[in-house]
C-alpha positions in Angstrom: 210.0 125.9 85.5 206.9 127.6 83.9 204.4 130.3 85.3 200.7 128.7 85.7 198.4 131.6 85.7 195.1 131.6 87.6 192.3 133.6 86.9 189.5 133.9 89.2 187.1 136.7 89.2 189.0 140.0 88.2 192.1 138.7 90.0 195.4 136.9 87.8 198.1 135.8 89.9 201.2 133.3 88.2 202.1 130.3 90.2 205.9 128.6 89.8 205.4 125.0 88.9 207.2 122.1 87.6 205.9 120.6 84.3 205.1 117.0 84.9 206.5 116.3 88.4 203.2 115.4 89.9 201.8 114.1 86.7 200.0 110.9 87.2 196.2 108.7 87.0 195.4 107.2 89.7 191.4 106.8 89.8 189.4 105.2 92.2 186.8 103.0 91.3 182.8 103.6 90.5 181.1 104.4 93.5 178.2 101.9 94.7 174.5 102.9 93.6 172.9 105.2 96.1 170.1 103.3 98.5 166.5 103.3 96.7 163.8 105.4 98.6 162.5 102.6 100.7 165.8 101.3 101.6 167.0 105.1 102.8 163.7 105.5 104.7 164.7 102.4 106.8 168.3 103.5 107.5 167.0 107.5 108.0 166.1 105.5 111.8 169.8 105.0 112.4 171.5 108.2 111.5 173.1 110.5 113.2 170.7 113.3 113.3 167.4 113.5 114.9 164.1 112.4 113.6 162.3 115.4 114.1 164.8 117.3 111.8 164.4 114.7 108.3 162.0 116.2 105.6 161.1 114.8 102.7 162.7 116.6 99.9 161.0 117.6 96.9 160.5 115.5 93.9 161.0 118.2 91.0 163.1 121.0 89.8 162.7 123.0 93.3 165.5 121.7 94.9 169.1 121.6 93.4 172.8 120.2 94.7 175.0 122.3 95.3 178.2 120.7 97.0 180.1 119.0 100.3 180.0 119.6 103.9 181.8 117.9 106.7 181.3 117.5 110.2 183.4 119.1 112.8 181.3 118.4 115.8 179.3 115.4 116.9 176.6 117.6 118.3 176.1 118.9 114.6 178.4 121.5 113.1 179.4 121.1 109.7 182.4 123.3 107.5 180.3 124.6 104.2 181.9 126.4 102.2 179.6 129.8 101.9 179.4 129.6 97.7 177.7 126.9 97.9 174.8 128.2 99.7 175.3 132.2 98.7 171.5 133.3 98.4 169.7 130.1 99.4 167.2 130.5 101.9 166.8 127.1 102.8 170.1 124.5 102.7 169.7 121.0 103.5 172.0 117.8 103.9 170.9 115.4 101.7 171.3 112.0 103.5 169.6 110.1 100.7 166.6 108.4 99.5 164.8 111.7 98.8 165.6 112.4 102.2 167.4 116.0 103.9 168.4 117.2 107.0 168.2 121.5 106.9 170.5 123.2 108.7 170.7 126.7 110.1 174.0 129.2 108.9 176.6 130.9 111.8 179.0 132.8 109.9 182.5 132.6 111.1 184.1 135.9 111.9 187.0 137.2 109.6 186.0 134.8 106.9 184.5 135.6 104.0 184.5 131.9 102.2 183.2 129.9 104.7 180.1 129.4 107.3 179.7 126.8 109.9 175.7 124.8 109.3 174.3 123.8 112.1 172.0 120.6 112.7 170.9 118.3 115.1 173.8 115.8 115.3 176.3 114.5 112.7 178.6 111.8 111.9 182.1 111.8 113.8 184.0 115.0 113.1 187.1 114.4 111.0 189.9 114.8 112.9 192.1 118.4 111.6 195.9 118.3 109.9 198.7 120.7 111.7 200.3 123.0 108.9 203.3 121.8 110.0 202.8 118.8 108.7 201.8 119.9 105.2 204.7 119.7 102.5 205.0 119.9 98.3 204.4 116.9 96.7 202.0 115.2 100.0 199.0 113.4 98.7 195.3 114.7 99.9 191.8 112.6 99.1 188.7 114.7 98.4 185.4 112.9 99.1 182.1 114.3 98.2 179.7 114.8 95.6 181.2 116.2 92.5 178.9 116.8 89.5 176.0 116.0 92.0 176.7 112.0 92.1 179.2 110.3 95.0 182.3 110.8 93.8 186.1 111.7 94.9 189.4 112.9 93.5 192.8 113.1 94.8 195.7 115.3 94.3 199.3 116.4 94.7 200.7 119.5 96.7 201.9 122.6 94.7 202.2 125.0 96.8 200.8 128.2 98.5 198.8 130.6 96.1 196.7 133.3 96.5 192.8 134.0 95.1 192.3 137.7 94.3 188.6 138.2 94.5 186.7 140.9 92.5 183.9 141.0 94.9 182.9 143.5 96.9 183.7 143.0 101.1 185.4 139.6 100.5 189.1 139.7 100.9 192.1 138.2 99.1 192.6 134.6 100.2 196.0 132.3 100.6 195.2 128.9 99.3 196.9 125.9 98.7 197.2 124.7 95.0 197.3 120.9 94.4 198.3 118.9 90.8 195.1 117.0 90.3 196.1 113.1 90.2 193.0 111.0 90.1 189.3 110.7 90.8 186.1 108.4 90.6 186.4 105.7 87.3 183.3 107.2 84.5 183.1 110.9 86.3 181.9 113.4 84.0 182.0 116.8 84.1 184.2 119.2 86.4 184.9 118.8 90.3 183.2 121.9 91.5 180.4 120.2 93.2 183.6 119.4 95.7 183.2 122.6 96.9 183.3 122.7 100.5 184.7 118.9 100.5 187.1 117.9 102.9 190.7 117.3 101.4 192.1 114.7 103.9 195.9 112.7 104.1 197.1 109.7 104.3 196.0 109.5 107.7 192.7 110.8 107.2 192.8 114.3 109.0 191.7 117.6 107.1 194.7 119.6 105.1 192.1 121.8 103.6 188.6 123.0 102.6 187.9 122.1 98.5 187.4 124.8 97.0 187.3 124.8 92.8 189.2 123.1 89.9 191.1 124.5 87.1 190.3 121.5 84.8 192.3 122.5 81.4 195.5 123.2 84.1 194.7 120.2 86.2 194.8 122.1 89.0 192.8 122.1 92.5 192.4 124.6 95.5 191.7 124.1 98.9 192.1 126.5 101.9 195.2 126.4 103.5 195.3 124.4 106.9 195.6 127.4 108.8 192.3 128.4 107.9 190.9 124.6 108.6 192.2 125.0 112.4 191.0 128.5 112.5 187.8 126.9 111.7 187.0 123.5 113.2 189.2 123.7 116.5 187.5 124.6 119.3 188.8 124.6 122.4 186.6 121.9 123.8 187.1 119.5 120.7 188.6 116.4 120.8 189.1 114.4 117.9 189.4 110.7 117.8 192.8 109.8 116.0 193.0 106.4 116.8 189.5 105.5 115.0 191.1 106.7 111.6 191.6 104.9 108.6 194.7 105.3 106.3 194.1 106.4 102.9 195.9 105.4 99.6 195.6 105.7 95.9 194.8 102.1 96.2 191.7 102.3 98.5 190.5 106.2 99.3 187.5 105.0 97.1 186.3 102.9 99.7 187.3 105.3 102.3 185.1 107.9 100.7 182.3 105.5 100.6 183.0 105.0 104.7 182.9 108.6 105.2 179.4 109.5 103.3 178.0 106.4 104.2 178.7 107.1 108.1 177.5 111.1 108.1 180.8 112.7 108.1 180.4 113.6 104.2 177.3 115.1 103.2 175.8 116.3 100.0 174.8 120.1 100.2 171.8 121.1 98.6 169.2 124.3 98.5 165.5 124.4 97.9 164.3 127.3 95.8 162.1 129.2 97.4 
């Protein structure tokens, strides 16, 4: 065994790992091209969002794509990583074809690193996993928008560790560390715009919220399952488990495309003021 050092801000922590134990490369095929502006304008009539909430996004460099969100309520609630909208006055969900849905932000008590994005309508919420089902070596799949484009990754669980935050008023956070095991074929750059993406297990249940990649170490870090449960499991939430797909290393690209197409996973962006 060896120590794998994680640097985050001014914090340094050590994680015990077994070299090569989870090493593999299970890549997904390239994602299909996004719909054009004309095609998406037609599709906009069939999204789950209120038609009055959909806007035309700026076509110049006054907008930037920053992360990924996923639905936890069909009425319009999404989990978003705070870092993807930090210092952003005009956040939105990108629904393609130069169309977007602005959202309001609702803070979460005792949660520094996550917020709830509120829209008028959303895709069917993703079911959440239970902490007792999370085991070392299990596989997850992370659908979203790495590098600002559609894509996904897969990883296997190493164990639990702690991120030490250096910013004022931010608490240290217990997280899950994963060994990267594959990604979309031909994907360029790192996976850090998967920030906020769901990490789902083989039954499509959310195990964690994606936080960051450490490319040189082959690691991806997510929130714990307890954090997801605390944020996304209000008493009135009734998940639809029976309609979920079984996800494997051979089909996770297709499943990810479906989650994005059904507006259960969406791209987060910011209009610069």
